[in-house]
KOLMI-91358 format. One record per residue (C-alpha): residue number from 1; z, x, y. Coordinates in steps of 0.001 Angstrom, whole numbers. Layout:
! residues N
 resi       w       u       v
  NUM       Z       X       Y
...
! end
This chain:
! residues 117
 resi       w       u       v
    1   14050    7311  -12669
    2   11476    7889   -9925
    3    7996    7373   -9898
    4    5016    8902   -8728
    5    4696    8417   -4627
    6     924    8680   -3616
    7    -169    8351    -253
    8   -1665    4780    -756
    9    1492    2956   -1736
   10    3652    4537    1378
   11    1387    5005    3869
   12    4476    5439    6565
   13    5923    7806    4435
   14    5595   11688    6125
   15    4199   15067    4375
   16    7954   16639    4134
   17    8850   12970    2460
   18    5758   12840     124
   19    6398   16248    -875
   20   10473   15520   -1690
   21    9450   12584   -3643
   22    6710   14713   -5668
   23    9492   17153   -6418
   24   12069   14586   -7296
   25    9326   13003   -9830
   26    8726   16315  -10997
   27   12391   16993  -11929
   28   13459   13673  -13021
   29   10165   12334  -14884
   30    8694   15165  -16416
   31   11557   17372  -17132
   32   10584   20718  -14924
   33   13810   21745  -13602
   34   15362   24304  -12332
   35   16173   25577  -15666
   36   12884   24722  -17247
   37   10945   26494  -13785
   38   12878   29570  -14606
   39   11784   29804  -18479
   40    8058   30922  -16473
   41    6873   34085  -15020
   42    7266   34729  -11422
   43    4382   34148  -10476
   44    3346   30638  -12820
   45    4789   27979  -10364
   46    2420   29977   -6904
   47    -624   29893   -9080
   48    -143   25924   -9768
   49     150   25701   -6250
   50   -2912   27676   -5336
   51   -4525   25431   -7831
   52   -4137   22509   -6178
   53   -4458   23438   -2635
   54   -7870   25472   -3661
   55   -8808   21419   -5163
   56   -7651   19992   -2077
   57   -9946   22635      78
   58  -12761   22048   -2053
   59  -15930   20493     136
   60  -13921   21446    3224
   61  -15118   25464    3320
   62  -17830   27750    3612
   63  -19455   28101    -482
   64  -19490   31745     724
   65  -16326   32336    1024
   66  -15088   32235   -2672
   67  -11627   31435   -3407
   68  -10407   33341   -6702
   69  -11055   30605   -9554
   70   -7881   30298  -11564
   71   -7520   31307  -15617
   72   -8902   28119  -17168
   73   -6330   28132  -19740
   74   -3848   27488  -16913
   75   -1818   23876  -17939
   76   -1683   23139  -13949
   77   -5104   22742  -13405
   78   -5712   19558  -11393
   79   -6909   16768  -13813
   80   -9967   15819  -11320
   81   -7942   13744   -8779
   82  -10529   14099   -6187
   83   -7622   13191   -3488
   84   -6501   16286   -1053
   85   -3130   14579      36
   86   -2149   14723   -3172
   87   -3394   17734   -4340
   88   -1148   18913   -1442
   89    1567   17104   -1867
   90    1443   18480   -5466
   91     964   22130   -4538
   92    4223   21265   -1620
   93    6342   20600   -4342
   94    5121   23481   -6511
   95    6282   25761   -3551
   96    9551   23829   -2923
   97   10104   24600   -6675
   98    9066   28502   -6072
   99   11517   28752   -3146
  100   14474   27254   -4769
  101   13676   29410   -7942
  102   13743   32452   -5814
  103   17269   31582   -4382
  104   18930   30319   -7663
  105   17877   34344   -8568
  106   19105   35636   -5454
  107   16238   36976   -3266
  108   17323   38740     -99
  109   16127   36688    2535
  110   16489   39624    5183
  111   18747   37532    7572
  112   16243   35092    8379
  113   17252   31921    6257
  114   16723   28767    8394
  115   15444   30541   11018
  116   11187   30786   10717
  117    9597   32001   13885
! end
């Protein structure tokens, strides 16, 4: 069983390691397995990631440039944590989950797998 990793507890972990640890926590402790992810409609994980990204960006953007508000009924809404790194780690783990979901259902990669320029 893994525990959530925070930057305060693990100041030497880089962003990729924090995201991997969060994804592991989501799967092992919260039950958000690939099978669970497949039970949701296609954009669910991306919307959840966007909510966390927007929360991290709050206060660092021009308020005249609105970010589309997310549906208040979404269960992925951040729970009042005001730590932008925490929200970015959660967003990254959700994006990783969506990548895994797309690969599992056979979404074409157009020959670019592993090579991004």
